[in-house]
MIDOSE-1310 file (N, C-alpha, C; in nm, 2 decimals, decimal comma, always signed):
residues 102
mpdp	-0,29/-0,87/+3,75/-0,39/-0,93/+3,67/-0,40/-0,86/+3,54; -0,41/-0,93/+3,43/-0,42/-0,87/+3,29/-0,54/-0,79/+3,27; -0,55/-0,69/+3,20/-0,66/-0,62/+3,17/-0,75/-0,69/+3,07; -0,87/-0,73/+3,12/-0,95/-0,81/+3,03/-1,00/-0,74/+2,90
ycvn	-0,98/-0,61/+2,89/-1,02/-0,53/+2,77/-0,90/-0,50/+2,68; -0,78/-0,55/+2,72/-0,66/-0,53/+2,64/-0,63/-0,65/+2,55; -0,62/-0,62/+2,42/-0,59/-0,73/+2,33/-0,44/-0,72/+2,30; -0,38/-0,84/+2,29/-0,24/-0,85/+2,26/-0,23/-0,86/+2,11
fdwi	-0,16/-0,76/+2,06/-0,14/-0,75/+1,92/+0,00/-0,78/+1,87; +0,08/-0,85/+1,96/+0,22/-0,88/+1,93/+0,23/-0,96/+1,80; +0,13/-1,05/+1,77/+0,14/-1,14/+1,65/+0,14/-1,05/+1,52; +0,07/-0,94/+1,53/+0,07/-0,84/+1,41/+0,21/-0,77/+1,40
ryql	+0,25/-0,73/+1,51/+0,37/-0,65/+1,52/+0,49/-0,73/+1,46; +0,50/-0,86/+1,48/+0,60/-0,94/+1,44/+0,60/-0,96/+1,28; +0,49/-0,94/+1,22/+0,48/-0,94/+1,08/+0,53/-0,82/+1,00; +0,55/-0,72/+1,08/+0,60/-0,59/+1,02/+0,75/-0,58/+1,04
pdda	+0,82/-0,55/+0,93/+0,97/-0,53/+0,94/+1,01/-0,43/+1,04; +1,11/-0,46/+1,12/+1,17/-0,36/+1,21/+1,26/-0,26/+1,13; +1,31/-0,30/+1,02/+1,41/-0,22/+0,95/+1,35/-0,16/+0,82; +1,22/-0,14/+0,82/+1,16/-0,08/+0,70/+1,20/+0,07/+0,70
aikf	+1,25/+0,10/+0,59/+1,29/+0,25/+0,55/+1,16/+0,33/+0,56; +1,17/+0,45/+0,60/+1,06/+0,55/+0,60/+1,08/+0,63/+0,47; +0,98/+0,63/+0,39/+0,99/+0,70/+0,25/+0,87/+0,78/+0,23; +0,89/+0,88/+0,15/+0,78/+0,97/+0,11/+0,70/+0,90/+0,01
thgd	+0,57/+0,86/+0,04/+0,49/+0,79/-0,05/+0,36/+0,87/-0,09; +0,30/+0,83/-0,20/+0,18/+0,90/-0,25/+0,06/+0,86/-0,16; +0,05/+0,74/-0,12/-0,05/+0,70/-0,02/-0,19/+0,67/-0,09; -0,21/+0,69/-0,22/-0,33/+0,66/-0,28/-0,31/+0,63/-0,43
lhrs	-0,21/+0,55/-0,46/-0,17/+0,52/-0,60/-0,26/+0,42/-0,66; -0,34/+0,47/-0,75/-0,42/+0,38/-0,84/-0,43/+0,45/-0,97; -0,48/+0,38/-1,07/-0,48/+0,42/-1,21/-0,55/+0,55/-1,23; -0,65/+0,58/-1,15/-0,72/+0,71/-1,18/-0,64/+0,84/-1,14
niiv	-0,53/+0,81/-1,05/-0,45/+0,92/-1,01/-0,33/+0,94/-1,10; -0,32/+0,87/-1,21/-0,20/+0,87/-1,30/-0,25/+0,92/-1,43; -0,18/+1,03/-1,47/-0,22/+1,09/-1,60/-0,12/+1,05/-1,70; -0,17/+0,98/-1,81/-0,08/+0,93/-1,92/-0,11/+1,00/-2,05
kltp	+0,00/+1,04/-2,12/-0,02/+1,10/-2,25/-0,02/+0,99/-2,35; -0,13/+0,98/-2,42/-0,15/+0,87/-2,52/-0,09/+0,92/-2,65; +0,03/+0,88/-2,67/+0,10/+0,90/-2,80/+0,15/+0,77/-2,85; +0,22/+0,77/-2,96/+0,28/+0,64/-3,01/+0,37/+0,57/-2,89
qphv	+0,43/+0,66/-2,81/+0,50/+0,61/-2,70/+0,44/+0,66/-2,57; +0,33/+0,60/-2,52/+0,25/+0,65/-2,40/+0,35/+0,67/-2,28; +0,33/+0,78/-2,21/+0,42/+0,80/-2,09/+0,34/+0,88/-1,99; +0,38/+0,86/-1,86/+0,32/+0,92/-1,74/+0,37/+1,07/-1,75
vgii	+0,27/+1,17/-1,74/+0,29/+1,31/-1,74/+0,26/+1,37/-1,61; +0,19/+1,30/-1,52/+0,16/+1,36/-1,39/+0,09/+1,25/-1,30; +0,11/+1,28/-1,18/+0,03/+1,20/-1,07/-0,04/+1,30/-0,98; -0,17/+1,28/-0,96/-0,25/+1,37/-0,89/-0,30/+1,31/-0,76
dweq	-0,37/+1,39/-0,68/-0,44/+1,34/-0,56/-0,34/+1,30/-0,45; -0,27/+1,40/-0,40/-0,16/+1,38/-0,31/-0,20/+1,40/-0,16; -0,33/+1,41/-0,12/-0,36/+1,44/+0,02/-0,34/+1,33/+0,11; -0,32/+1,21/+0,07/-0,28/+1,10/+0,16/-0,14/+1,07/+0,17
sgwl	-0,06/+1,15/+0,10/+0,09/+1,13/+0,10/+0,15/+1,16/+0,23; +0,27/+1,10/+0,25/+0,34/+1,13/+0,38/+0,46/+1,04/+0,39; +0,53/+1,05/+0,50/+0,65/+0,98/+0,53/+0,60/+0,85/+0,60; +0,61/+0,74/+0,53/+0,55/+0,62/+0,58/+0,65/+0,50/+0,55
peyw	+0,62/+0,38/+0,63/+0,71/+0,27/+0,60/+0,71/+0,23/+0,45; +0,82/+0,18/+0,41/+0,83/+0,16/+0,26/+0,73/+0,06/+0,21; +0,67/-0,03/+0,29/+0,57/-0,13/+0,24/+0,43/-0,07/+0,23; +0,41/+0,05/+0,28/+0,28/+0,11/+0,28/+0,22/+0,13/+0,14
eerk	+0,30/+0,18/+0,05/+0,26/+0,22/-0,08/+0,20/+0,09/-0,16; +0,28/-0,02/-0,15/+0,23/-0,14/-0,21/+0,10/-0,20/-0,15; +0,10/-0,20/-0,01/-0,01/-0,25/+0,05/-0,14/-0,17/+0,02; -0,12/-0,04/+0,03/-0,24/+0,05/+0,00/-0,28/+0,05/-0,14
alft	-0,19/+0,04/-0,24/-0,23/+0,03/-0,38/-0,31/-0,10/-0,41; -0,27/-0,21/-0,34/-0,34/-0,33/-0,36/-0,48/-0,32/-0,29; -0,49/-0,25/-0,19/-0,61/-0,24/-0,11/-0,72/-0,17/-0,20; -0,67/-0,07/-0,28/-0,77/+0,00/-0,36/-0,81/-0,05/-0,49
tfqw	-0,78/-0,18/-0,52/-0,81/-0,25/-0,64/-0,85/-0,39/-0,62; -0,91/-0,46/-0,72/-0,94/-0,60/-0,70/-0,81/-0,67/-0,75; -0,78/-0,79/-0,69/-0,66/-0,86/-0,71/-0,65/-0,91/-0,86; -0,77/-0,94/-0,92/-0,77/-1,00/-1,06/-0,77/-0,89/-1,16
eewa	-0,78/-0,76/-1,12/-0,76/-0,66/-1,23/-0,62/-0,65/-1,28; -0,61/-0,60/-1,40/-0,48/-0,59/-1,47/-0,39/-0,49/-1,39; -0,44/-0,39/-1,34/-0,37/-0,29/-1,26/-0,29/-0,37/-1,14; -0,36/-0,45/-1,07/-0,30/-0,52/-0,96/-0,21/-0,64/-1,00
styl	-0,25/-0,71/-1,10/-0,18/-0,83/-1,14/-0,06/-0,81/-1,23; -0,07/-0,70/-1,31/+0,04/-0,68/-1,42/+0,12/-0,55/-1,39; +0,06/-0,44/-1,36/+0,13/-0,31/-1,34/+0,20/-0,29/-1,22; +0,12/-0,31/-1,10/+0,18/-0,29/-0,97/+0,30/-0,36/-0,94
pkil	+0,31/-0,49/-0,98/+0,44/-0,57/-0,96/+0,56/-0,51/-1,04; +0,53/-0,44/-1,14/+0,63/-0,38/-1,22/+0,69/-0,24/-1,16; +0,60/-0,18/-1,08/+0,65/-0,05/-1,03/+0,67/-0,04/-0,88; +0,61/-0,14/-0,81/+0,63/-0,14/-0,66/+0,69/-0,27/-0,61
qsyk	+0,78/-0,26/-0,52/+0,84/-0,38/-0,45/+0,73/-0,45/-0,38; +0,73/-0,58/-0,38/+0,63/-0,66/-0,30/+0,67/-0,68/-0,16; +0,57/-0,67/-0,07/+0,59/-0,69/+0,07/+0,48/-0,79/+0,11; +0,48/-0,90/+0,05/+0,37/-1,00/+0,07/+0,37/-1,04/+0,23
ntee	+0,49/-1,04/+0,29/+0,49/-1,07/+0,44/+0,41/-0,98/+0,53; +0,38/-0,87/+0,48/+0,30/-0,78/+0,56/+0,14/-0,79/+0,53; +0,11/-0,88/+0,45/-0,04/-0,89/+0,40/-0,13/-0,91/+0,51; -0,10/-1,01/+0,60/-0,19/-1,03/+0,71/-0,21/-0,93/+0,81
awgf	-0,10/-0,87/+0,85/-0,11/-0,74/+0,93/-0,19/-0,63/+0,88; -0,17/-0,61/+0,75/-0,23/-0,51/+0,67/-0,38/-0,53/+0,67; -0,42/-0,66/+0,64/-0,56/-0,70/+0,64/-0,63/-0,67/+0,78; -0,56/-0,71/+0,89/-0,62/-0,68/+1,02/-0,63/-0,53/+1,04
ftqg	-0,54/-0,45/+1,00/-0,54/-0,31/+1,02/-0,66/-0,25/+0,94; -0,67/-0,29/+0,80/-0,77/-0,23/+0,72/-0,92/-0,27/+0,77; -0,93/-0,39/+0,81/-1,06/-0,44/+0,87/-1,11/-0,35/+0,99; -1,00/-0,31/+1,07/-1,03/-0,24/+1,19/-1,06/-0,10/+1,17
vf	-1,01/-0,04/+1,06/-1,01/+0,10/+1,03/-1,13/+0,14/+0,94; -1,14/+0,06/+0,83/-1,24/+0,09/+0,73/-1,37/+0,02/+0,74
């Protein structure tokens, strides 16, 4: 007899890639953690706030970065797509995870 308190989360698991590489990620990449030198040629001089960094699946950085901003903001719509690979197929599983954790 199945446990009535056990929820089957297979549908979430199937949305996550089995072959995702494990990479060292910042874990909290948003614009307030990026230091830019404002010169005629602006450039990044540092990235701060590394306490959420770790060895995580490659899709984690993009999902987490989008979670920390509003989709209509320039950071999410213009800059993140230029610096992070998109993992749109993990969006529903990530949403379920964040609603349960936060």
